[in-house]
C-alpha positions in Angstrom: -13.4 33.7 -6.7 -12.0 31.3 -9.5 -8.3 31.3 -9.7 -6.6 32.9 -12.8 -4.0 31.7 -15.1 -1.0 34.0 -16.0 -2.3 34.0 -19.5 -5.9 35.2 -18.6 -4.2 37.9 -16.2 -2.2 39.3 -19.2 -5.1 39.2 -21.5 -7.2 41.1 -18.9 -4.2 43.5 -18.4 -4.5 44.1 -22.1 -7.9 45.1 -22.0 -7.0 48.1 -19.5 -3.8 49.2 -21.3 -2.6 51.0 -24.4 -1.2 48.4 -26.8 1.4 49.9 -29.1 3.0 48.3 -32.3 6.8 48.4 -32.7 6.0 51.6 -35.4 4.3 53.3 -33.1 6.8 53.1 -30.2 9.8 53.8 -32.7 7.4 57.0 -33.2 7.2 57.9 -29.6 10.7 57.4 -29.1 11.8 59.4 -32.3 9.3 62.4 -31.3 11.3 62.5 -27.9 8.1 62.2 -26.1 8.6 59.1 -24.1 10.6 56.7 -22.0 10.8 53.3 -23.2 11.5 51.2 -20.0 13.0 47.3 -20.5 11.5 45.1 -17.6 13.3 42.2 -18.6 15.9 40.5 -16.3 19.7 41.6 -16.3 20.4 38.3 -17.9 17.8 38.5 -20.9 19.6 42.2 -22.0 23.0 40.1 -22.6 21.3 37.5 -24.3 19.2 39.3 -26.9 20.3 42.8 -27.0 18.3 46.0 -26.0 16.3 48.8 -27.9 18.3 51.9 -28.3 17.6 54.7 -25.6 15.6 51.9 -23.4 16.0 52.2 -19.5 16.6 48.8 -17.5 13.8 48.5 -14.7 13.8 44.7 -13.9 10.1 43.9 -13.0 10.6 43.0 -9.4 11.7 46.2 -8.6 9.1 48.2 -11.0 6.6 49.2 -8.2 9.8 50.4 -5.8 11.5 52.3 -8.9 7.9 54.0 -9.6 7.1 54.9 -6.0 8.2 58.5 -5.7 7.9 58.2 -1.9 10.5 55.5 -1.5 14.2 55.7 -1.8 14.4 53.3 -4.5 12.7 55.7 -6.8 14.3 56.3 -10.4 13.7 59.3 -12.0 12.7 57.8 -15.4 9.4 57.1 -13.6 7.9 60.4 -14.1 4.0 60.5 -13.8 4.0 63.7 -16.2 5.7 62.3 -18.8 4.7 59.1 -21.3 6.1 55.7 -20.3 6.6 52.7 -22.5 7.1 49.6 -21.1 8.6 46.5 -22.8 9.8 42.8 -22.0 10.5 40.0 -24.0 6.9 39.3 -25.5 4.8 41.5 -24.0 3.0 39.4 -21.1 5.2 41.0 -18.3 5.1 44.5 -19.5 1.2 44.3 -20.1 0.9 43.2 -16.5 3.4 46.0 -15.5 1.5 48.5 -17.3 -1.8 47.7 -15.7 0.0 48.2 -12.2 1.8 51.6 -13.0 -1.7 52.6 -14.0 -3.1 51.6 -10.5 -0.3 53.5 -9.0 -1.3 56.8 -10.7 0.4 56.9 -13.9 -1.8 57.8 -16.4 0.1 58.1 -19.8 1.4 54.5 -19.9 1.4 52.0 -22.6 3.7 48.9 -23.5 5.1 47.3 -26.5 2.7 44.4 -27.4 4.7 41.5 -28.6 8.0 42.8 -26.8 11.7 43.0 -28.2 10.5 39.9 -30.0 8.1 41.9 -32.2 10.4 44.8 -32.2 13.1 42.4 -34.0 10.7 40.9 -36.3 9.8 44.2 -37.5 13.2 44.9 -38.8 13.7 47.5 -35.6 17.3 48.3 -34.3 18.7 46.6 -31.4 22.0 47.4 -30.0 24.4 44.5 -27.4 
């Protein structure tokens, strides 16, 4: 099997998951039917702010927070609810959404373009 680049892995992940626009994410959050999870590193939050109402869960801990059999499990990771992931530009969140699907999360999506697209769409960010 030929080695794949990170770009190829992200492209494959995006073909397997639901890719949402900033407007679609905003609607899901306003309707109250989704949990938005920010998978960026802590330092990134302080540099660029965060989407109001998002829950921080760094990418490195995602699988552990999402596994209800582990002591690290976070209640925000609820398989019965809609989960939307985001990162800075959409690569990590695409990979993470594909991973959650492998873990049995059926109602998972990601913000395509990440917080960068969110800001470019004129959406609110808090510090």
